[in-house]
N, C-alpha and C positions, 0 to 999 in steps of 0.2 A: 531438746533442739528448736532449734529457730525453725519460723516458719518457711523460709527461704530453704532451708535445708532438707525440710519433707517436700516440698516442691520438688528439689532436684531429685531426692531419692526415688520418687512417684515417676518422674520424667526418664529417670536411669533404668528404673525396672520397665517402664512400658517398652522403649527402645528395645532393651536386650532380651524381652520375651518375643520381638516382632524378628530383630533382625537376626537373633542365634536361630532361627528357626530355619531347615534346610531349604523347605519350598519356597520360603522368600528369600532365600539366599540365590535359589535359580531364578525366580523371578525376576529380583534387582539386578544379576547377572545376565541375563536375556534381554531386560529393557535397556540395559546401557549397550548392549549390544546394537539393538535396534536403534539407539541414539546416536551411534558411532557411525552406523551405516548409513544414516539419514543426514548426518552433518558432514562425513565424508563425499558420499555421493553430492549434494548441493553445492557443497563448495568446489568441485570437480566441476560441475554446471556453471558456477561462477567464473571460474576461472578461465575454461574454455569460452565463456560468453564474453569476457572481455579481451581474448585472445583474437577472436571473428571481429568485435566491435573496431577494435584498432588496426587489424589488419585490412580491413575493409573502407574503413574512414580513410585510410591512408591511401589505398586503392582509388577512392574516390577522390580526394584530393588532387594525387597526380595526375588523374585523367581530364580534370578541369582544369587546372593549371598547364595542361599540355595541350590543350585545344589550340588550334591556327588563328590568326587574325582572322575576323569574321564578323556580320553584324552583331550585334548586341542584343535584339530582341531574339538571333538565332540561340544564344546562349541561353536568353531567359527559358524557352522552349526546351533546351540541351540539360536544364536543371541540374539539382543536386541530391543527394541520397543521405539522408541523417539517419544515426543509428543511434538507440536508447542503451546507454549504460545500465548497469546494476549496480544499485548501491552496496557499500562492503559486506554490510551487515544481512542482506538477504539471502545468503545462504543458512542464516538460523530458522527465519520463518518466509516462506516461498508466496504467500498468501495470497495474492491476484496478479501475480508475474506472469505465472504460466498461461493466462486466459488473456494476456494484453501483450498489442503488436510489438516488434521490436526495430522495426524500420520504416520509415517513411518516403516517397519519392516528392520531391519538392519542385513546382515548375509554375509558371505565370499562368494566372486566369483561372486556377484549378487547385483545391484544397482534396490531395488524395487521403484515403485512409492509412492507418499505421497499421503495417502488415506482417506477418510470419510470426506468429506467437508459435509458443511451444506447443501450444494445445491445438493448433490447426495442423500441425507437422509430426502430430502423434497420434497414436491411437485411442478408441474410446474408452481405455482402462484409465487414462487421465482424470476423468470424471469422478473417480473415487479417491482423488485426491493423493498428494504427493508425500513421500514419507520426509518429513523434515523435523528438526528438535523441536520448534514451535507447534506443530500437531501432535505429539507425542507428549510434550508437558501438558496442551490445553485440553487434550480429549482421555488420552489413557491413563496418566498420572495419577489423576482425581480417582478413577477406578481402582486402582491400586491401593491409596489411601484409606477407601471405602473399606476395601476387603481386608487390611490390615488393621482398622479400628472399628468397625460396625460392632463388634463384642468386646469393646474395650471396657465400657461400665455395664452394657445390659449382660454381657455373660460373668461378669463377678456377681452381678445383683443374682444371677442364675443359681451359681455356685456358693453362695453364701458369705462370698470374700468379702463385701461390700461392709458387711458387719463386723468384720475384724478390723477393717480400716477405718472406719469410725468410732470404735470403743477403743482405739489408740491414739485417738486424740486428733487424727486428721480430720479438717473440715472438708464441707463439699467444694467450696470454693477452690482449696490445695489440692484438691483429686482431680477436679475439673482441667484445672492450669497443668500440673504435672501430666497429665493424661495427653492434652492435646499438645504440650511442647517435646513430651516424646515419641508421639506421632510426626511431629514435624521433623524432628531430628533424622527419623527413619527416612520421609521424604528428600531429605538433603544428601544421602547417598547416590541419588539419583543427580538432584538440580545441581550441586556442586559440580560434579567431574563435566556434566555438560557445559555449562558455564566456563568453567579452565577451558576445556577443549574448544569452546568457539573464541574467547579470548587468544588461544595460541593460533588458529586460523586467521582469526582478525587481523593479527599483526604478520601473518604472511602473506595478508592480502595486499599488504603496504598500501592502505589508501591515502589518496593525493590529502583529501580532507581531513587529517588525524583527528583533530578536536570533535568534529561533527559524530565520527566513526566511535569515537569513545564514551560520548554522551549517550548515542543511543544503546550500545551494550551495558553502559550502566544503568542506562532507565530500564533496560528489558530485564537484567538481573534482578532491581528491585522489585519490578514489578511480578516477575514468576515467584519471587520469595515470598511475596506479598499473597498471591494467588495460593499457593502450597497451605501458608499460613491458615489460610482460611478456609479452606477444604478441609485441613485437619480440625479446626476448630468446630465447623459445620458436622462432621462425622462423629466428634466426642457428644456434641449437643444432643445429636439426635440419637445416638446410643445411651445418653442418659436420659433422655426422655421416654423411649423405647421400653417396654416392658418384659419384651424378649427379643432374644438376639434377631430371631428370624425377620420379626418386626423391623428391627433397624436395619437390617439388610435391604429389606424390600422398601423402606421407605427411602434409603440413599440411592439405589437403583433408580426409583420414579424420580428422584432430585434430578439425577444425571440426566434422565430423560427430557425430563421438562426443562431443564436448564440449556441443554447443548444442543436439542433437538426442536425438541416443540416452540419456544420462543422465538428462538432466531428465523426461523419459518413463518411464523404468524408475524413477525414485525417487519420480514420482507415482504409480503403479500399482502398485510395492512398498507405499508409504503408504496405501493406499485398502484393500489387501488386509488389511495388518496391523492397522488400525483402521478397521474401514467404520464409514461414517457413514450415519444411516439418510435416507432420503428426506423431504421436504416432508409427506408426506402419514402415513409412519410417525411421524414426529414430533409432527405435530399430533394423531393418533389417540390415541399413547401419554400426552400431556399431557392430553386430554379425560378417557380412561379415569380417570385417577387424580382429576380433578376432579370426577366422578361420585361417587366413592366420597368425597369430602371431603364434599360435599353441595352444594346449590343453595339461594341465599339468596333467591332468588326464589319459591322454594318454601315456604308456609307451613306443609305438612306434615312437610318435613325433618326428620328423626329430630337431627340435629348442631344445626341452628338453633332445634330445638323444646327441646334440651334446654339452651340459652342463654338462651332465654326464661323457660323454668320457673326457672334460677338468679336471672336479674335479678329476677323477682315476690318470688322467696324473699327477696333481698337486700334489696329495699326494701319488704317487707312490704307488695304491693299486689295486687290480684286480676286486674288487666287491663294491658295494656301502654299503654292512654290514660293511667294513673294514674301513669305513671313520669315522673319529673323531667326526662328527656331525649327526645329523638326517638327510638321505637324502631326505627323504620323505617331512618333514617340509621344507627343502629348495626348492625344488621343488614348494610346494605349496605358498611358500614365493614369488617365483619370477612369477609364473600365477597369484599372487594376484597383483604385483605389475605391470604387463606387460595390463591384463585386465582393472585394474583400469587407467592407461594411456589413452588407447583407449579409455573408456569411459568419462574420462574428455575433452579429445581432442574435442569429438563429443559435449560434453553438452558445453562447452565453444563456439564453432562454433554456437551452438542454443542460447545461452544467447545474444551474440554479435548481433545475428539476431533480435532477440527481444529487443536489447536495440536501434538497427538502426531503428526499427518500432517507439519503444518510442520516439525517439528525433525526429521525423517528426511530431508526435501528439504534443509533448510539444513545437517545435517551433512556432506552429500555435498560442499557447497562444500569441505570440505578436500581432495578428490578432482577438483573442477570448480572453475575461477575464475569463470567465467562464472555458476554461482548464485550465486555470495558478491557479484558484483559487481550484475547484477540484484536479489538481496535487498536491498542497500544504496542503491541508486538507487530502488526502489520507497519504501522507509522514508523515506530522507529528502526525496522528492517527496510525502509523504503520500499515496500510491498504493495502499499495501499493505492486507491484510486487516484489521491492528489497528489501523489508523487508521480503517477503516469501524467496526469495532467499538465503539471509544470512541465514535463517533454514535449506535449502536442503544443503547448503554448510556444515555448521556444522554437519548436520546429516551424511553425507558423509565423512569427514574427520573422525568423531567418529568411523564410520563402517568399514575404510581403519584401523586405528588405532588398532581397536579391532581386526580383521583378522590379521594382521600384529603379534599384539602383542601373538596372539593365537600360530602362526607360529614360532614365536620366542621360545613359552617355549616348543614346540614339537621339535627344532632344538636343545635344550639345557638341554632337559631332558628326552627326549624319545629315548629309545634304539634302533638301527637298527636292534635290532636281536628277537623284541616283534612280536609275531605270529599275534597278531590282536589287535584293537583298546580296546577289553576288556581284553587283558592279563594284569597281574601286572605290566609289564615293559611300559606298555603304559598309566600308570594313574599317574596323579601328585595331590598334594593337593588341595582342593578346597579353600584355602586360596589365591590362584592367583585370583580368581574370585572377593573375596572382596577387593583383592588390586588393582581391575581395577576400574577407576572412574567412578561415572556415569556421564549420558550425561546432558548438560548444554545447553540450549538454550538462546543466545544473541541477543539484539535487536540492532538497527541501532543508532549508537553514536551521540552526537550533532553534532559532523564535517560531518559524513557523510548525517544526512538529512539535513544539510545546503547545503552541495554541491548538492545535489538532488535537492532542490527547487530553487536554486541560478537564473536560467532562468526564473525560471515563476515569481518570486519576481521583478526581473528586466523588466517583462514583465508588470506587473500592475503599476508599478512608470511609466512606459512610458504612460501606459493609462491615469494615473492621469496626468500627464505632458502634453500630446495632447489634453484630456478635458478641461484644465486649458486656453490653448492656444485658444480651440474653442471658450469658453467662452468669452475672451477677444476680438477675432475678429467679434464674434456674437455681443456683445455689442455697436460696431460701425455701424452695418448695419440694426440691427431692426427698425422695425416702430410698431406704437401704432395701425395702420389702419389695 
């Protein structure tokens, strides 16, 4: 019998001994039911969210375009509402989605928070997490693999079966490889149906960017298959090194607790300690303090804007702002918007850099913890990570600034300095300008941006696979059947 045939025989025997057990059949069936419930409920949330986004986006746009002729600065304060769409694969892994806002009011002179997160509208039970396919595959399926395989080698050693295997000419390497391949095959009874159903739901979602969605699905599929392969290898490795099945089970449970609960919490706490981030109140106070130093465009006696006025009067050789060839108030509003936005973006960039440094510490722990690597890859490819949320925030802020400055430019070009008030006929322009202003569009991370975000985590998974392969190689030379 060839070596490959012996490995196949051991793998088939391991697979059949686990999969034919009545209790394991019930466990697999129950787990698949949980997966289906998680996928169906998450997909329903996704479709409902997208329906709401499309409905309210159209409503906001219609209201914007149907505004009557008026002063452009009134339109800048009338504002716009931007809604965050969900990435097509978000139903697979909820990630941070439920804790991040979904709508933001965009207006001149002010950067509002993104509001209406699912967590803010739900009960406190959400803190325990949502039932999603990603969560179940990351957290619970490894426990099932540990339960199925903890006695694969240690149990055979206790029963004296290992001696029989080895006297039949089977090497330790063939035995270990066959065992973990059989265990991995059992895990596919859950993983493959999950991925197939996810693909069908993705097709039903009819994503606009199909190539990006398919890239995400392919990446998620490969990631979880690698993860389950590693969990199977770890299970057999620990079972082979343990003298008894009881020791093997305790070690595997300790491994799960350490990698799933302890390391993530420690890395998050360490990141926050090394790179502390300000609270929302502290952040807004620091922005406000700098804005006060810059000057107030609404205050006619402000030194900074008074200096601008004097320079304009001198440049155009006039004695009053009413004699300027453009609307002075619009010019000042434009300058004030520019300054306030620069201040906000500077502080916002500093805050984001702090978050990035915190995330870098957590992500670097993926080299020591495959769970963190898989979780990061899963969230990024599902579009439910923090970076995807930041894309929305940046797009919304850019749109807000463009809206405000467009309205200021319209005021500069079309409103007379002699207008007595914003209700004066000289201060009113056509509503066609509102229709000409483009609607808000929320883009997602590109394939390249996704790949860049998960490069470190992918490398970590390959390091783990390579390390486990080396462990198997050396373990096969040192094991004993006793």
